[in-house]
N, C-alpha and C positions, 0 to 999 in steps of 0.2 A: 491465593491464586492467581494468575495473571492472565489478564488482557492482554490477547495479544493484539490486537488492532493498537495500544498506547501503547504495546511493544515501537510496532511498527512507525507511529506516528513520531515517538521519541528519537527514533532511530534519523529516518526521513529529515524532520524540522532541522536537524544540524550538520547534516554531507552537502558534499559540494556542489555543485548544478543546482540547489532543489531553492524557488527561490524563497527567501524567509516567509513565516506566516501563512504558509497555500496548505500546509497540512494540516488535512482536519480527519474526524469519524463523523462528522453528522452538516450536513446543511446550514445551520438556525444559523440567522446573520450573513448568510451568503448573500451578497450583492451581486446580481449578472454582472460582468464583463471581468472579474475577481477570479487568478490565478485560481485553480484550486489543485487539491489532489485530494478527493476522501477514498478512503479506507475506509473497509466493512466487512467483517467476519461474515462468512456467508455457509459455516461450517464445517464440519473436523472430529474431533473423538481422541479419548482417552490410547494407546498406542499401549505404553505400560503401567503395569499397577502403581501408584504413586511416584511416578516417577516420568513420562513423557508423554506429553501432549503434540498434537495435529492439528494445523487451527488453517483451511481456508479461506484466502481471505482472496478479496474483491481490490481493484483502486481501477478507480475511474482518473483520468487529466482532464477536467473543463480547461478552455481560453477559449479566446476570440480570435484567437488565426489560427488554423487549421495544422499546418508545417511545424507551429510552436505547439502546438497539442501533441500532436505527435511524436516531434523530438525528448518533452519532456516525459512524456511516458514512457520511453523506449528508456532513458537513463532513469526512473525511478524502478523498471524492469533490472534495467544492470546493476544498480546499486544493491537490488535485496537476493537477484542468484548469485554474484560473483563476489560482492564486498561485504554481506548480513552475517553468508555462514564463520559459524567459528568465532561472535561477537556476541557482547551484552549488550543486552537493548532491556531500560524498563523491567527488568527484577527478571527478564528472563537471556537463555542462552540456545541461541538460535543453533542447532546442529546441524542442519541442513534449507538450502527450497528446492524445492522442485515447482515449474511451471508447470500450470494445468492445461492456459490460455494464454498466447502472446498479444500483446493490442490491438485489438482492432475497434473501427470508426462506430460508434452510436451519438450519434446527433444527437443532442438533449427536444426531443419534441414542443418543450417551455418555451426556453428562453433563448433555442436556435441557435446554441453555444458549441462548440465544437466539441467533442468527447473522444475519447480513449480509451478503453478499458482494458483492464487482465486478469487470469486470476493468477492465484499462486498459494501452494501448501506451503505448510512454515513450522518445520520438526523443532521443539524445546523442549525443556527443562528447565524449572528453578536453578537462577544464579545462585 
Protein backbone atom coordinates (compact mmCIF):
# COMPACT_ATOMS: atom_id res chain seq x y z
CA UNK A 1 0.00 0.00 0.00
CA UNK A 2 1.32 3.39 -0.98
CA UNK A 3 0.32 6.64 0.71
CA UNK A 4 0.23 9.20 -2.13
CA UNK A 5 0.52 12.12 0.30
CA UNK A 6 3.71 10.63 1.72
CA UNK A 7 5.07 10.16 -1.80
CA UNK A 8 4.40 13.82 -2.66
CA UNK A 9 5.81 14.92 0.71
CA UNK A 10 9.03 13.02 -0.02
CA UNK A 11 9.29 14.51 -3.50
CA UNK A 12 8.54 18.13 -2.54
CA UNK A 13 10.66 18.06 0.63
CA UNK A 14 13.83 17.81 -1.43
CA UNK A 15 12.70 19.83 -4.46
CA UNK A 16 14.50 23.04 -5.42
CA UNK A 17 12.65 26.22 -4.56
CA UNK A 18 10.66 24.66 -1.71
CA UNK A 19 11.67 25.93 1.75
CA UNK A 20 13.12 23.17 3.93
CA UNK A 21 10.72 21.68 6.45
CA UNK A 22 7.58 23.41 5.15
CA UNK A 23 5.90 20.41 3.47
CA UNK A 24 3.49 18.51 5.71
CA UNK A 25 0.47 16.22 5.68
CA UNK A 26 -1.19 17.87 8.69
CA UNK A 27 -1.14 21.08 10.70
CA UNK A 28 -0.28 19.49 14.07
CA UNK A 29 2.30 21.65 15.84
CA UNK A 30 2.25 24.34 13.18
CA UNK A 31 2.61 27.92 14.41
CA UNK A 32 0.83 30.83 12.71
CA UNK A 33 3.26 32.54 10.38
CA UNK A 34 5.26 29.44 9.44
CA UNK A 35 5.53 28.93 5.70
CA UNK A 36 3.63 25.71 5.08
CA UNK A 37 2.73 23.48 2.14
CA UNK A 38 -0.13 21.28 3.33
CA UNK A 39 -0.90 18.14 1.30
CA UNK A 40 -4.06 16.09 1.76
CA UNK A 41 -5.77 13.40 -0.26
CA UNK A 42 -9.24 14.43 -1.38
CA UNK A 43 -10.21 11.30 -3.29
CA UNK A 44 -9.15 8.81 -5.90
CA UNK A 45 -9.67 5.19 -6.88
CA UNK A 46 -8.03 2.06 -8.31
CA UNK A 47 -7.87 2.32 -12.11
CA UNK A 48 -6.31 -1.04 -12.96
CA UNK A 49 -6.79 -4.01 -10.64
CA UNK A 50 -3.63 -4.86 -8.70
CA UNK A 51 -1.69 -2.30 -10.68
CA UNK A 52 -2.51 1.41 -11.07
CA UNK A 53 -4.10 3.94 -8.72
CA UNK A 54 -5.39 7.47 -9.08
CA UNK A 55 -5.16 9.87 -6.13
CA UNK A 56 -6.66 13.35 -6.01
CA UNK A 57 -4.50 15.55 -3.80
CA UNK A 58 -5.13 19.10 -2.61
CA UNK A 59 -2.26 21.41 -1.71
CA UNK A 60 -2.52 24.60 0.32
CA UNK A 61 0.34 27.08 0.70
CA UNK A 62 0.30 29.26 3.84
CA UNK A 63 2.41 32.42 4.01
CA UNK A 64 2.22 35.81 5.74
CA UNK A 65 2.93 37.53 2.41
CA UNK A 66 0.24 37.11 -0.25
CA UNK A 67 2.61 37.40 -3.22
CA UNK A 68 5.02 34.86 -1.71
CA UNK A 69 2.13 32.46 -1.04
CA UNK A 70 1.08 32.75 -4.68
CA UNK A 71 4.62 32.22 -6.00
CA UNK A 72 5.18 29.16 -3.80
CA UNK A 73 1.82 27.66 -4.79
CA UNK A 74 2.71 28.02 -8.46
CA UNK A 75 6.15 26.51 -7.76
CA UNK A 76 4.48 23.47 -6.14
CA UNK A 77 2.09 23.23 -9.09
CA UNK A 78 4.91 23.37 -11.65
CA UNK A 79 7.01 20.77 -9.84
CA UNK A 80 4.12 18.34 -9.59
CA UNK A 81 2.75 18.86 -13.10
CA UNK A 82 6.00 19.24 -15.04
CA UNK A 83 8.70 17.42 -13.07
CA UNK A 84 7.03 14.60 -11.11
CA UNK A 85 5.76 12.43 -14.00
CA UNK A 86 8.13 9.53 -14.75
CA UNK A 87 9.73 9.88 -11.30
CA UNK A 88 9.82 7.60 -8.26
CA UNK A 89 8.88 9.01 -4.86
CA UNK A 90 8.01 7.27 -1.61
CA UNK A 91 7.53 3.83 -3.15
CA UNK A 92 5.37 5.14 -6.00
CA UNK A 93 6.29 5.45 -9.64
CA UNK A 94 4.32 8.43 -10.94
CA UNK A 95 3.01 7.84 -14.45
CA UNK A 96 1.26 11.16 -14.94
CA UNK A 97 -0.17 14.19 -13.15
CA UNK A 98 -3.26 16.13 -14.23
CA UNK A 99 -4.66 19.35 -12.85
CA UNK A 100 -8.12 19.52 -11.30
CA UNK A 101 -7.85 23.16 -10.26
CA UNK A 102 -5.05 25.71 -10.35
CA UNK A 103 -4.06 27.71 -7.27
CA UNK A 104 -6.78 30.05 -6.03
CA UNK A 105 -6.90 32.39 -3.07
CA UNK A 106 -8.34 30.81 0.10
CA UNK A 107 -7.39 33.04 3.06
CA UNK A 108 -7.45 31.23 6.40
CA UNK A 109 -10.43 32.62 8.38
CA UNK A 110 -8.84 31.84 11.77
CA UNK A 111 -5.20 32.84 11.40
CA UNK A 112 -5.82 35.45 8.68
CA UNK A 113 -2.83 34.06 6.78
CA UNK A 114 -2.70 34.12 3.02
CA UNK A 115 -3.41 30.70 1.50
CA UNK A 116 -3.40 29.59 -2.11
CA UNK A 117 -4.66 26.11 -2.87
CA UNK A 118 -5.03 23.82 -5.85
CA UNK A 119 -5.80 20.19 -6.62
CA UNK A 120 -4.11 17.58 -8.79
CA UNK A 121 -4.69 13.99 -9.85
CA UNK A 122 -1.71 11.68 -9.52
CA UNK A 123 -1.62 8.42 -11.53
CA UNK A 124 0.85 5.93 -10.02
CA UNK A 125 1.94 2.34 -9.62
CA UNK A 126 4.16 0.65 -7.04
CA UNK A 127 7.82 1.29 -7.79
